[in-house]
Structure formats: C-alpha cells, structure tokens
C-alpha positions as CSV (number, residue, x, y, z in Angstrom):
1,X,-6.0,37.6,-10.6
2,X,-3.3,36.2,-8.1
3,X,-4.3,38.9,-5.6
4,X,-7.9,37.9,-5.7
5,X,-7.1,34.2,-5.3
6,X,-4.9,34.9,-2.3
7,X,-7.6,37.1,-0.7
8,X,-10.2,34.3,-1.2
9,X,-7.8,31.7,0.2
10,X,-7.2,33.7,3.3
11,X,-10.9,34.3,3.8
12,X,-11.6,30.6,3.4
13,X,-8.9,29.7,6.0
14,X,-10.3,32.2,8.5
15,X,-13.9,30.9,8.0
16,X,-12.8,27.3,8.4
17,X,-10.8,28.1,11.5
18,X,-13.9,29.3,13.2
19,X,-16.0,26.3,12.3
20,X,-14.0,23.3,13.7
21,X,-11.2,22.4,16.1
22,X,-8.6,24.4,14.2
23,X,-6.1,27.1,14.6
24,X,-4.9,29.8,12.3
25,X,-1.7,31.7,12.8
26,X,-0.5,34.8,11.0
27,X,3.1,35.9,10.8
28,X,4.4,39.2,9.4
29,X,7.9,40.2,8.8
30,X,9.5,43.5,7.7
31,X,13.3,43.3,7.5
32,X,15.3,46.3,6.3
33,X,19.1,46.3,5.9
34,X,21.4,49.1,5.0
35,X,24.9,48.2,3.7
36,X,28.2,49.9,3.2
37,X,29.9,47.5,0.8
38,X,33.6,48.2,0.5
39,X,34.8,44.7,-0.5
40,X,32.1,42.2,0.3
41,X,30.8,39.7,-2.3
42,X,33.6,40.9,-4.7
43,X,36.9,42.3,-3.5
44,X,37.4,45.9,-4.7
45,X,40.4,47.3,-6.7
46,X,42.5,50.2,-5.7
47,X,40.6,53.5,-6.2
48,X,37.2,51.9,-6.6
49,X,34.4,53.4,-4.5
50,X,32.2,51.7,-1.9
51,X,28.6,50.7,-2.7
52,X,25.8,52.0,-0.4
53,X,22.3,50.6,-0.6
54,X,19.3,49.5,1.4
55,X,17.3,46.3,0.8
56,X,14.3,44.8,2.5
57,X,11.9,41.9,2.7
58,X,8.2,42.2,3.5
59,X,6.7,38.8,4.1
60,X,3.2,37.7,5.2
61,X,2.6,34.0,6.2
62,X,-0.5,32.1,7.1
63,X,-0.5,28.7,8.8
64,X,-3.7,26.6,9.2
65,X,-3.7,23.5,11.4
66,X,-6.4,20.9,12.1
67,X,-5.3,17.8,13.9
68,X,-3.4,15.9,11.1
69,X,-3.5,18.6,8.4
70,X,-1.4,21.7,8.0
71,X,-1.3,24.3,5.2
72,X,1.1,27.2,4.9
73,X,1.1,30.1,2.4
74,X,3.7,32.8,2.5
75,X,4.0,35.7,0.1
76,X,6.9,38.2,0.1
77,X,8.3,41.2,-1.7
78,X,12.1,41.4,-1.6
79,X,14.3,44.0,-3.3
80,X,16.4,47.1,-3.1
81,X,15.1,50.5,-2.3
82,X,14.8,52.2,-5.7
83,X,14.0,49.0,-7.6
84,X,10.4,50.1,-8.1
85,X,9.1,53.2,-9.7
86,X,7.3,55.8,-7.5
87,X,4.1,55.0,-9.4
88,X,4.5,51.2,-9.5
89,X,1.6,49.4,-11.1
90,X,3.0,45.8,-11.4
91,X,4.1,44.3,-8.1
92,X,7.0,41.9,-7.7
93,X,5.4,39.9,-4.8
94,X,6.2,36.2,-5.0
95,X,5.1,33.0,-3.3
96,X,8.0,31.9,-1.1
97,X,6.0,29.0,0.4
98,X,2.8,27.2,-0.5
99,X,2.5,23.7,0.9
100,X,0.2,21.2,2.5
101,X,1.3,18.6,5.1
102,X,-0.8,15.6,6.0
103,X,0.0,13.3,9.0
104,X,-0.9,9.6,9.0
105,X,-0.9,7.3,12.1
106,X,0.9,10.0,14.2
107,X,4.3,9.3,12.7
108,X,4.1,9.3,8.9
109,X,3.6,12.4,6.8
110,X,3.4,13.8,3.3
111,X,4.2,17.4,2.5
112,X,3.8,18.8,-1.0
113,X,4.3,22.2,-2.6
114,X,6.8,25.1,-2.5
115,X,8.8,24.7,0.7
116,X,12.1,25.3,2.4
117,X,14.5,22.4,2.7
118,X,16.6,22.8,5.8
119,X,18.7,19.9,7.1
120,X,21.3,19.6,9.9
121,X,23.6,22.6,9.9
122,X,22.4,23.6,6.4
123,X,25.7,22.7,4.8
124,X,24.1,21.1,1.7
125,X,20.4,22.0,2.0
126,X,19.4,25.2,3.8
127,X,17.0,28.1,3.6
128,X,19.8,30.8,3.3
129,X,17.7,33.1,5.3
130,X,20.4,35.9,5.2
131,X,19.3,36.5,1.6
132,X,16.2,38.6,1.3
133,X,14.6,36.1,-1.0
134,X,15.8,32.8,0.8
135,X,15.7,29.4,-0.9
136,X,12.5,27.5,-1.7
137,X,12.0,24.3,-3.7
138,X,8.9,22.7,-5.4
139,X,9.0,19.3,-3.9
140,X,7.2,16.3,-2.3
141,X,8.5,15.1,1.0
142,X,7.4,11.7,2.5
143,X,8.6,10.8,6.0
144,X,8.5,9.1,9.3
145,X,9.3,10.9,12.6
146,X,9.3,9.9,16.3
147,X,11.3,11.1,19.3
148,X,14.4,9.1,18.2
149,X,14.2,8.5,14.4
150,X,13.5,10.8,11.5
151,X,13.4,9.6,7.9
152,X,12.6,11.9,4.9
153,X,12.3,11.1,1.2
154,X,12.6,14.2,-1.0
155,X,11.4,14.2,-4.6
156,X,11.3,17.0,-7.1
157,X,10.8,17.4,-10.9
158,X,11.1,20.8,-12.5
159,X,9.9,22.0,-15.9
160,X,9.2,25.5,-17.3
161,X,6.7,24.4,-20.0
162,X,5.5,21.2,-21.7
163,X,8.6,20.6,-23.7
164,X,8.7,17.5,-25.9
165,X,11.5,15.1,-25.2
166,X,11.8,16.2,-21.6
167,X,14.1,19.0,-22.5
168,X,14.6,21.3,-19.4
169,X,14.8,25.1,-19.6
170,X,13.3,26.0,-16.3
171,X,14.5,28.6,-13.7
172,X,15.4,26.1,-11.0
173,X,19.1,25.1,-10.9
174,X,18.4,21.4,-11.3
175,X,16.1,19.3,-13.4
176,X,15.1,16.8,-10.8
177,X,16.0,15.8,-7.2
178,X,15.7,12.6,-5.2
179,X,17.1,12.6,-1.7
180,X,17.0,10.4,1.4
181,X,17.8,11.9,4.8
182,X,17.9,10.0,8.1
183,X,18.6,11.4,11.6
184,X,19.1,9.4,14.8
185,X,18.9,11.0,18.2
186,X,20.4,8.8,21.0
187,X,18.3,8.4,24.2
188,X,21.2,7.7,26.6
189,X,23.6,10.4,25.4
190,X,23.5,13.8,23.7
191,X,24.4,12.4,20.3
192,X,22.8,13.1,17.0
193,X,23.8,11.4,13.7
194,X,22.4,12.2,10.2
195,X,22.9,10.5,6.9
196,X,22.2,12.1,3.5
197,X,22.0,10.6,0.0
198,X,21.1,13.1,-2.7
199,X,20.8,12.7,-6.5
200,X,20.4,15.8,-8.7
201,X,19.6,15.6,-12.4
202,X,20.9,18.3,-14.8
203,X,20.0,18.9,-18.4
204,X,23.1,17.7,-20.4
205,X,23.2,20.9,-22.5
206,X,22.0,22.0,-25.9
207,X,23.3,18.8,-27.4
208,X,21.5,16.7,-24.9
209,X,17.9,17.4,-26.0
210,X,16.3,16.0,-22.9
211,X,19.1,13.7,-21.8
212,X,20.1,14.0,-18.1
213,X,23.4,13.9,-16.2
214,X,23.2,12.9,-12.5
215,X,25.3,14.2,-9.6
216,X,25.3,12.2,-6.3
217,X,26.2,13.6,-2.9
218,X,26.6,11.3,0.1
219,X,27.5,12.3,3.6
220,X,27.0,12.4,7.3
221,X,26.6,15.1,10.0
222,X,27.4,14.3,13.7
223,X,26.7,16.3,16.8
224,X,27.8,15.5,20.3
225,X,26.9,17.9,23.1
226,X,27.9,16.6,26.6
227,X,27.5,19.2,29.4
228,X,29.2,22.5,28.3
229,X,30.8,21.0,25.2
230,X,29.6,21.2,21.6
231,X,31.3,18.9,19.1
232,X,30.4,18.8,15.5
233,X,31.7,16.9,12.5
234,X,30.6,16.4,8.9
235,X,31.8,14.7,5.7
236,X,30.4,14.6,2.2
237,X,31.5,13.0,-1.0
238,X,30.3,13.9,-4.6
239,X,30.4,11.8,-7.7
240,X,28.7,11.6,-11.1
241,X,28.2,14.4,-13.6
242,X,26.9,18.0,-13.7
243,X,25.6,19.3,-17.0
244,X,29.0,19.1,-18.6
245,X,31.6,17.6,-16.2
246,X,32.5,14.4,-14.5
247,X,32.8,15.0,-10.7
248,X,34.9,13.5,-7.9
249,X,35.0,15.8,-4.9
250,X,34.6,15.9,-1.1
251,X,34.5,18.2,1.9
252,X,35.1,17.7,5.6
253,X,34.5,19.9,8.6
254,X,35.0,19.7,12.4
255,X,34.5,22.1,15.3
256,X,34.6,22.1,19.1
257,X,32.9,24.6,21.3
258,X,32.8,25.1,25.1
259,X,30.5,27.2,27.2
260,X,32.3,28.7,30.2
261,X,29.0,30.0,31.3
262,X,25.5,30.4,29.8
263,X,26.7,33.9,28.8
264,X,30.0,33.0,27.2
265,X,30.9,30.4,24.5
266,X,34.1,29.9,22.5
267,X,34.7,27.6,19.6
268,X,37.2,26.6,17.0
269,X,36.9,24.6,13.8
270,X,38.3,23.7,10.4
271,X,36.6,23.3,7.0
272,X,38.0,21.7,3.9
273,X,36.5,21.7,0.4
274,X,38.4,19.9,-2.3
275,X,39.6,21.7,-5.4
276,X,40.5,21.0,-9.0
277,X,43.8,19.2,-9.6
278,X,45.3,20.4,-12.9
279,X,46.8,17.0,-13.5
280,X,43.3,15.4,-13.6
281,X,40.5,15.6,-16.1
282,X,37.7,15.2,-13.5
283,X,36.1,18.2,-11.8
284,X,37.3,17.9,-8.2
285,X,35.9,21.1,-6.7
286,X,33.2,20.3,-4.1
287,X,29.9,22.1,-4.6
288,X,27.9,22.8,-1.4
289,X,24.8,22.9,-3.7
290,X,21.9,24.7,-2.0
291,X,23.2,25.2,1.5
292,X,23.3,28.4,3.6
293,X,26.9,29.4,2.6
294,X,26.7,32.7,4.5
295,X,27.0,30.7,7.7
296,X,30.4,29.2,7.0
297,X,33.2,30.9,5.1
298,X,33.0,34.5,6.5
299,X,30.2,36.9,6.5
300,X,31.5,38.9,3.5
301,X,30.4,36.1,1.2
302,X,33.4,36.3,-1.1
303,X,33.2,32.5,-1.3
304,X,29.9,30.9,-2.3
305,X,29.0,27.3,-2.7
306,X,32.0,26.3,-4.9
307,X,35.5,27.4,-5.7
308,X,37.6,26.0,-8.5
309,X,40.7,25.7,-6.3
310,X,38.8,24.5,-3.3
311,X,38.9,26.1,0.1
312,X,40.3,25.7,3.6
313,X,39.0,27.6,6.5
314,X,40.6,27.7,10.0
315,X,38.2,29.6,12.2
316,X,37.5,30.6,15.8
317,X,34.6,32.4,17.5
318,X,33.6,34.0,20.8
319,X,29.9,34.6,21.6
320,X,28.7,36.5,24.6
321,X,25.2,37.2,25.9
322,X,26.1,40.5,27.4
323,X,22.6,40.9,29.0
324,X,19.1,39.7,28.3
325,X,18.7,42.0,25.3
326,X,22.2,42.2,23.9
327,X,24.3,39.5,22.2
328,X,27.8,39.9,20.7
329,X,29.6,37.5,18.4
330,X,33.2,37.7,17.1
331,X,34.4,35.4,14.3
332,X,37.8,34.9,12.8
333,X,38.6,33.1,9.5
334,X,42.0,32.2,8.0
335,X,41.2,31.2,4.4
336,X,43.4,29.2,2.0
337,X,42.9,27.4,-1.3
338,X,43.0,23.6,-1.2
339,X,45.0,23.4,-4.5
340,X,48.1,25.3,-5.5
341,X,47.8,28.1,-8.1
342,X,51.0,28.2,-10.0
343,X,53.8,29.8,-7.9
344,X,51.3,31.6,-5.6
345,X,50.9,30.7,-2.0
346,X,47.7,29.0,-0.9
347,X,46.8,31.8,1.6
348,X,43.8,33.9,0.6
349,X,43.8,36.1,3.7
350,X,42.2,36.8,7.1
351,X,38.6,37.9,7.8
352,X,37.3,39.2,11.0
353,X,33.5,39.5,11.6
354,X,31.7,41.3,14.4
355,X,27.9,41.2,15.0
356,X,25.9,42.9,17.8
357,X,22.2,42.0,18.2
358,X,19.9,44.1,20.4
359,X,16.3,43.2,21.2
360,X,14.6,46.5,21.1
361,X,11.2,45.2,22.2
362,X,9.0,42.2,21.7
363,X,9.2,41.1,18.0
364,X,11.8,43.8,17.2
365,X,15.5,43.3,16.9
366,X,18.3,45.6,15.7
367,X,21.6,44.0,14.4
368,X,24.8,45.8,13.5
369,X,27.7,44.1,11.7
370,X,31.2,44.9,10.6
371,X,33.7,42.8,8.7
372,X,37.2,43.4,7.4
373,X,39.4,41.2,5.2
374,X,43.1,41.3,4.6
375,X,43.6,39.8,1.2
376,X,46.7,38.3,-0.4
377,X,48.0,38.2,-4.0
378,X,46.4,34.8,-4.4
379,X,43.0,36.3,-3.6
380,X,43.5,38.8,-6.4
381,X,43.9,35.8,-8.8
382,X,41.1,33.8,-7.4
383,X,38.4,36.4,-6.7
384,X,39.6,39.7,-8.3
385,X,40.3,43.0,-6.6
386,X,43.5,44.2,-5.2
387,X,45.2,43.0,-2.0
388,X,46.6,46.6,-1.6
389,X,43.1,48.0,-1.2
390,X,41.3,48.0,2.1
391,X,38.4,45.6,2.2
392,X,35.5,46.0,4.7
393,X,31.8,45.9,5.0
394,X,29.4,47.4,7.5
395,X,25.6,46.9,7.8
396,X,22.7,47.6,10.1
397,X,19.4,45.6,10.0
398,X,16.0,46.1,11.6
399,X,13.8,43.0,11.9
400,X,10.2,43.2,12.9
401,X,8.4,39.9,13.1
402,X,5.0,39.9,15.0
403,X,2.7,36.9,15.0
404,X,-0.8,36.0,16.2
405,X,-2.5,32.8,16.8
406,X,-6.3,32.3,16.5
407,X,-7.8,29.2,18.2
408,X,-11.2,27.6,17.7
409,X,-12.8,24.6,19.2
C-alpha cells in the first residue's frame, strides 16, 4: 500500500510540474561503507577480534517548488550487508523526510512534517549524517528569515497510539519539544550570533501515567571570521528533569582556525562537558541531546552525547586541499574526564584521525579513513576494553549522489 501511495505521489508531482510555473528536482544517493572495527564505538579487550562489515544507504528524494510552496519526500533503505534474506519479501524502506513548507509575505514560513533539524554547528540539534539512517523529527516549524535575522519556533508532540491519560510509549526519545532559535548576522563585520532555548518533555516513568518531566537547554553559538581567521565559541546550560533525574549541567567550547592559504588550514580548540559530582544528588552530566556527536569528540565515536563523568577534549587539526579533487584532514584529540573517578587519573587517552577524500568524477566521491586511540586505565573503567590492547579503525566509503532539475513555465 505504501509503495502504491508513493508512486501516485511522484506521478502527481511530475504532472503538476509540467502544468504551472514549477520545478521538480530528484536526488538519488547510494552510500556504501566498509569498516574494519578494532576498537571504535566500544574499546576492545585483549585477545578480542576485529569486526568487519559493510553498510549502506540508498536514498531517493523528491523536491517540488512553486513560488511560495515547497514539498519534499525522501525514502531510504539503510542497513548492513547481510541484514536481508536473499529472497526478501518485506522491505525495510522508511520515510526519512516528508514535509511541506509554505512562505508568506516573503519572510515568514511554516514547515510541517518529518524533517531534519540542523542548527549552528549541530552541537545540540543536527542531522548526524554520518549515520546511515541520520536524524529526523516529526515537527512544526514557524519562522521569519531575512538577510540579517532568522527566528525559528520548533514544536513537536509524539505519541505511538491513542493512549488515555497522555501516557507516552512512542519510539521517539522525547514526548514533546518546544524550541526557539534566533540567529543574527552582522552587516558590517563577519560576525554571527545564535541563541537557543529548548524544552523537552519526557514521560516520568511507569509511575507517572501521563505525567511529564521537562528538561531545558539554553545557550549561544558565536562565529567570527575576519579574513583568514575562523573563531568559534559556544556555551549551553541545562536544568530541569529528565524522566527520572533532576539536572544541572553545562558545556563550553572554543576554537580558533587560520588559513595560511586557500589550500591549508590549521585549527585548535577545547571542549568541556560537565560530569556528575559524587557529592551532589543532581545529575550534572551534560547531554548534547540530538546533535551530530560524530563531528566533535573523535571519529571513533567512543563518546556519544553524554558521559557520566563528563568530558574534556583538547584538539587540533590540519586540513589541506592537495589538489582540485583531493582533500586531506588530520585531527588530534586528547581526551579527559571532567570529574575524578576514585584514584584514577582524568586522562582517557589520545586519538588520531586521518581522512582522505577524492572526487572520482561528478557526483562520485571516495573517502578513506583511519583512526587510532591510545587508551588509559581510566578509559577501561569508563568505556570498557583494555588499555593494553591496540585500538584502531579503518574504513572506506563510496558516495554517489546524482541529481536532476526539471523546470516548467
């Protein structure tokens, strides 16, 4: 039934696009990634073997635009090679995006449906495109945008079925969301300032029976890019309650980058996420919620959105555009906990990430990556594994993303 509805929708969009001042664009993506996992995600113990696997994403997206109206539908199949039987009869294709956007008086808009929420550097809300599935939300966005000011109101309410008493047992990680985001872009200098206020509602638990706890996150994101410099700073504070805990936490980050030439950029930065203090009853570990955590604390993804003891990350990077079709990035992370764990030191270890991206031809890129991590005894206690075992990760990814635009007047 879903397949027939999708086919009908595509046909209707194509017919409409030939009848008025419209355009219809079609994007396809096939991303295939092979990995040799010898310590990524979860550190390995001595004697444990590496995991080798291939995963992929097949995505097809349709965009229809007519003056002040835009619709987007995107379906995808994401999984690991071997997930499906050779004679598969029930597909696992899902709708990653399905939304409509209406513009009023040039600057006001309303966007409703399943959509990606990506703001600033994706610290708190991001699409997490590294994952084969990525992040999507069922939400309503109302906003105002011009060349200098952008204001978005984000509203979401989730439910799996018509439960009496508003008891939530759905698949989304939150029960409801209300957020306000504002971005200011200065006209006389290369300055950008964002403010975010986000409230998330969580089902209180089995004893709550429809009662909701609320977690608030407030913060700012600032960018300043004069000439060859790239300066970035962010700060967020959390308060309220999750499903079971009272929260008081914060995070701060800062980085400075300099481009010696268009082909060479170096940067250094520091991230701090607060952790739990054993002397306090509150939960003090900052939660980066639904951000693209793969972008921040090392490519091996040992640290996700939250860590009980918090996290400190001293980092540096070098990026070089070797030629038109070849780009190399090297990143270093020295990772520590924010809070002390008994008599253990705070140091978690050193991670080095290398990534080489080659543009094979139009719409086709090949990326190779290698990461290694030198763990400490503290890492053994925090994330498992053994610091005596060598930890590394290698991967190769092919991305094919052609698109076509059909215009009609």
